[in-house]
N, C-alpha and C positions, 0 to 999 in steps of 0.2 A: 827140298823139304816143303811139304804141303802146308796149307793154312791150318789143318787139323793139328799138326805137330805143335804149332805155337799155342793153340788153345789147350792142348794136353799138358804142355810144360807149364803154362800159366796156372792151370788147375792144380797140378801137382805142387807147384811152388806155393800157391795160396794155402793148400791143405797142410803142408809140412810147416810152413811159417806160422799158420794159425795155431797149430798144436804146440809148437815151441813157445809161442807167445803166451798161451794159456798156462803151459807148464811152468815157464819162468816167472809168471806173475802171480799165479794162484795155487799152484800144486802143494806147496809146503805151508799149510795153515797151522795155527797154534792148536786149534781144537780143544781149547780149555786149558792147555798146558802153559806153564810159565817158563819163558826162555829169555836168555840174555839177548838184548837187541844188537849187541856187537858180535859176540862169538857163538850165539845160539845154543849155549850150554843149557841143559835141562835144570831149571831152578825150582822144580816142584817141591823139593825138600828144604830149599833155602828159606831163611827168614829175612824179611826186609827187601830192599831194592838193589842191594849190592851183589854182583856176580862173584861167587867164590872161585871161579875159574880165571877170569881176566881182571876182576876188580872194577868193572864198569858199573857206574851208579845210574840207574834209570831215573828219569825225571818224574815219572808217575807210574802207577801200577798198571795202567792200560798198555804201557809200552812193552810190558813183559808178555803180552798176548798178541803181538803184531804178526802178521803173515810174513814169512821169509820170502823175499823176492830176489830172484837172480837177474839183476838188471842187464848184465851183459848178454844173457840169453834172450831177454825180451827185446833188447836193442837190435840184436842180430835178426830176430824174427821180424821186427818192424821193418828193417831194411829189406828183407825178403818180400814182405807184403807190398812195399813201395815199388818193387821191381815187377809186380804182376801186371800193372797197366802197360809199361813199355813192352813187355813180352807179348801182351795181347795185340799191341800195335805192330808186331813183327811183320805181317804181310804188307802193311802200308809203308813201313820203313824200308822193306826190301824193294818196293816199287818206287818210292819217292825220296829215299834218303832219310837219315836220322833227324835232320833239321826240321822235318815235317812236324815233330813234336813241339817245336817252339811256337808259342802263341803269336797270332798275327799282330796284336797290339805291341808286343815286345819287339818284334821285327821292325815295325814302323818307327818306334822310338830309337832303335839302334841303327837305323839306316845310315847316319853320318859316319859310322865306324866302318870305313872301307868304301863308301860311296856306292853309286849305282852298280858298278861291276865287281864290288867286293862280295864277300861271303853272304852278308845279309841282303845286299841288293840283288844278287842272283837268286836267292831263295824267294824274294818278293816277285821277281820276274817269272819264276816258275809257277807261283800261286796265282798270278794274273794272266797266265797263258802266253807270256812273251818268250819263255825259254822252256825247253823240254825237261821232264823229270828224269830221274836216274834210269828208268825203264825205257825212255825214248818217247813216251807219250806226252802230249801237250794238252792240258785242260785247266780251266779256270776254277779256283776254289773260293775266291773272295765273294762276299755278299755286299749288298748295298750298304749295310752298316759298316763293313770294313773299309770300303771305298770312302765313305763319309769321314771316318776317323782319319784316314790317310790324308785326304784333302784339307781337313781342318788342321792337322799337324803341319802340313806344307805351308799353310797360311800363317800360323803362329810361330813355327819353329820350336826348338827346345834348347836346353842348356848346351847341347852338342853342336847346334847349327842355328844361327839366327838369319832370317831373310834380310838381304840376299848376300850373305858373306860367302867366302870361297868354299867353306865346308858345305853350306846349304846348296850352292850351285852344283857341286859335284855329286850331291846325293838327292835331296828333294827336288832341286831344279831340273836335273837331267831326267829323273824318274817321272816328273810331272809331264814333260813334253812327250815322253813315251806313252804315259797313261792316258793322255787325251785321245789317243787313237782308239781307245775302248768305247768312245762315246760319239754320238751324232748330236748336233745342236740345231735347235729351231731357227729357221732362217729369218723369221719376222720378229719374234719376241726376244731373241738372243738368250733364251733360257734352255739349259740342258734338260731335254725331255725324253731322250731315247737312249737305251743302252746299246752296246755293240751288237747284242743279240736281237735288237729291235724290240725289246721289252721295255715298258715304261720304268723309270727310276723313281725312287721315293722323293718326296719334297725335301727331306733333309739333305739328301745327296745333291739334288739340284741346287739348293741354297749354298751348300759347301763349295760347289764348283763356281757358282757366281761370285762368291766372296773372294775368289782368287784374283779378281780384277783389281783389287786394292794393293796387290803386291807392287813394290816399287820397280821402276824401270831404270836401266842404265844406258847412257848415251856417251859414246867415245868419238870425239871429233878429231880427225887426224889427216895428215897428208904426207907426201914424201918430203924429205929434207932437201931434195934437189929435183928440178924439172928442166928438161931441155927447152931451149928458147922457142923452138918451132912446134912444140907439143902443148896442147891445151891442158893445164893442170886440172887435177881432180881432187876433191875433198871427200873423205868418207865420214859418214855420220851414222853408223849402224845403231839401231835401237834394239837393245837386248831386253826381252820381256818374257814373262812366264804366264801370260794371260791365257784363258781358254780360247780355243779356236772357234769363236762364234762367227757365223756368216753376218756380214754387215757390222762387225764389231772388231776393229783392228786399229793398230797404231798408225799414225801418219806424222811425218816430221815436216814442220814449216821452217825453212832455213832462210833467214833474212840477212843479206850481206850489208856491209857498211854503205854500199851504194844505194840501198833502199829497195832493191829488187827482192821479191818474195818468191821462193821456188818451193813447190810441193814435191817431195821425193821420199822414197823409202830409205835409201841408203847413200846415194851419191849426189853430189852437186858439182857441176862443171862450169856453169855460167855464173861467175861471180866477179865482183869488182874488187881490185886490190886497193887497200888503204894507202899503201906506199910502195913504190917499185922503182928500183934503179936498174942499171944494166946487169947487176949481179945478184940482187936480193929483192925479195917481195914480202909484204906483210898483209895478212887478210884477217878481217874480223867476221865471225860467223855467230849468229844467234839461232839456236835450235829449239823450237817449241814442239813438244810431242803431245798429240791428242789420241784418245782412244778411238775416235770416230773419224771417218773420212770427211773431207771438207764439205761435200754436198749433203752429208747427213748430220753435220754438226749444228747444235742448237746455238742461237744467237747469244753471245756473251759467255759461251762455254770456256772455262779456263783450262790451260794445258796441264797435264799431269806431271810434266817435267819440262824445265827450261834450263838451257845450257848456253853460256856465252864463252866463246873460245877465240883466242888470238893465235893465228898460225903464221909461221915464217918459213920460207924456203929459199934456197939459192937457185939462181938461174945459170945453167951451164949450156955449152954449145952442142954437145953430142949425147945421144942416148946411152952410148957405152960409158959415158962419164957418170951415169946414174946406176946402170945395171951391167953386170958382167955377162957377156954372151957365153953360152955353153954349147959345145959341139961334142957329141960322144956317140959311139956306135950303140951303146946301151939305150940311150934316150931315143935314137932313131928307130931301134927295133921296137921299143915300147910304143912309139907313135904309130909304127906300121901295123901294130897288132890291134889298133882301135877298131871296134865293131860299130859299123854304121848301117843304118837301114832307112828306108822310106816307108812311113806308115801314114795312111790317110793323106797322101800327097804332101807330107812334111818330113824334113830330114830329122832323123833321130839318132843320137849318139849314146852309147852305153855309158851311163853316168858313173858306173863303178870302175871303168877303165882308167879314169883319172887317178885313182888310188895307186895304180901300178906305174905311174910316171915318176921320175926322180923327185923326191920330196923337196918342197920349198922352192922349186923352179917354176917360173911363170911360163905358160905356154899361150902366148897371144898369137892368134893365127888368122890369116885370111883364107877363105876356102872357096873352091870352085866345084860345083856339082856338075858332072858331065854324064850325058846319055850317049853311049857309043862314040865318045870323044867330042861330042858337041856340048858346049857350056849351056846350062839351063838356069843356073842360079849362082849368085855370088853373095858372100856375107863374111861376118867376123864372129869368131868364138874365142873364148879363153878359159883357162882353168889354172889352178896351182897344183903341181904334182903332190900326191899324197892325200889330197882332199877329195871329197865326193862332189861330182856335178860340174857342169859346163855352163858358162854364161854366154848367151847368144847376143850378138850385136845386130847392127843394121843388115837388112837383106835386100838385094836388088836382083833384077832379071836382065840378062843381056838382050840386046835388040833381036827381034825375031824369035826369041825363045818361046816355046809353047807354054800356055798357062798350065798351072799345076794339075788341073782336072784332066788335061790331055796328055799327061806324061805317059810314055810307053812302058808298060811293065816288062816287055820282052827285050828292051834295050840293055846293053851292057853298061851298068851304072858304076861310076867311080867317083871318088872324092879326093881332090887335090888339096893338101894342107901345106901352107907356106907361112913362115914366120913373118909376123907384122910387129916389129919392135915397139912401135908406139902403142899398140893395143896391149902389149905385155906390161907396159908401164902402169896400167890401171889395176894390176894386181899389186896393190901398194906394199904389202908385207914382203914381197919377194925381192931378192937382191940379185938373182940371176935369171936369164931368160934363154929358152931353147932357140937355137939358130939352125934351121934346116928346112927340108921340104920332103914330103912323102905323098904317095898316092895309094889309097886303100880301096878295096872293093866295097860296093854298097848292095845290100839285099833289098829288093823291092817287095814289100808286103802289101798285096792288094787290099 
């Protein structure tokens, strides 16, 4: 059905509904006659205000000359008139779905109902160009004013979600991190000044984005409950924040151990002093100070935006297998063998999405050896957790007599040998199992 059909139907509906509304509201006028306001009996010959037919007594003489209105007809016609606008939007609904009729501001307020991937969240993603419309096209419909309203609501929250509770994280928080990709940020001033389309944004939008730096941050300090005696323990202190991605404007964690050493780190701390340790148990105190700026950009006397003190304890065991359960399976071996590796700009590159296809929750701590026609040219460590996205790269070294990266031969047969390193698997703190095995995968050299 073409667009003209929607316009024809809308016009026909408007005409019929308008005529019905006029007929039901104004067609039956008194025209000087006296009629009962209840049964509409002709009282022209009657004396007084009492109807001889039904006995109704009118309150005043003017009530006998009222226009008779058929309210049910008028109501039906009004409903038809209200349907004219949706019918006119038929072509747009066909292309984008019926939810396109819902106002942007209402969607923003209702985002916590279902979160980022719920019905409301997906509609917002379609309107911001992050998801396709029903017809398959992707285009952005939000204006600066709409983005400004969204960021302001993220900052203040509403009765459905308060910053930064669980409902807020699953809705406004997750949407914020996606939405930041629509913008570029000034490297010097730290002020949002360029839209995704490279067009300047309004001052109100820039101010709304900058105000998000006042959102609270969360720091969780944790470690394993057990560590092998011959492996250096590691403490995780991830800083979860929803700040804008400003260049030169980011969080940094200062972790001070009870031994007095101060370590600058984003997430991990491995060099710390235990407060108390026996052959089987250890206790550690950690102070975490979170700043918005890096140490070399920090103003003298700048206070942290978050300070956390934690006391952690762990048991000391003899073997790695006392901490994590080794896993050997043909399925895991096949998933590892399917890893896509390449060399780009003389650097090893692993497909980050492949980690999602590995067994969920299993740590893959690996030592790798990159070989050119069977000759080792680079060694290193990588790790990931199955089911998650991304690999963590460790230290890299080059064997003796290995050619420098700029002299690597693109015509060589490149392979990558991946072998379990149980100690490296331990640093995926949330995992309780680790893969045990060895595979060799081909590597594509991309000049």
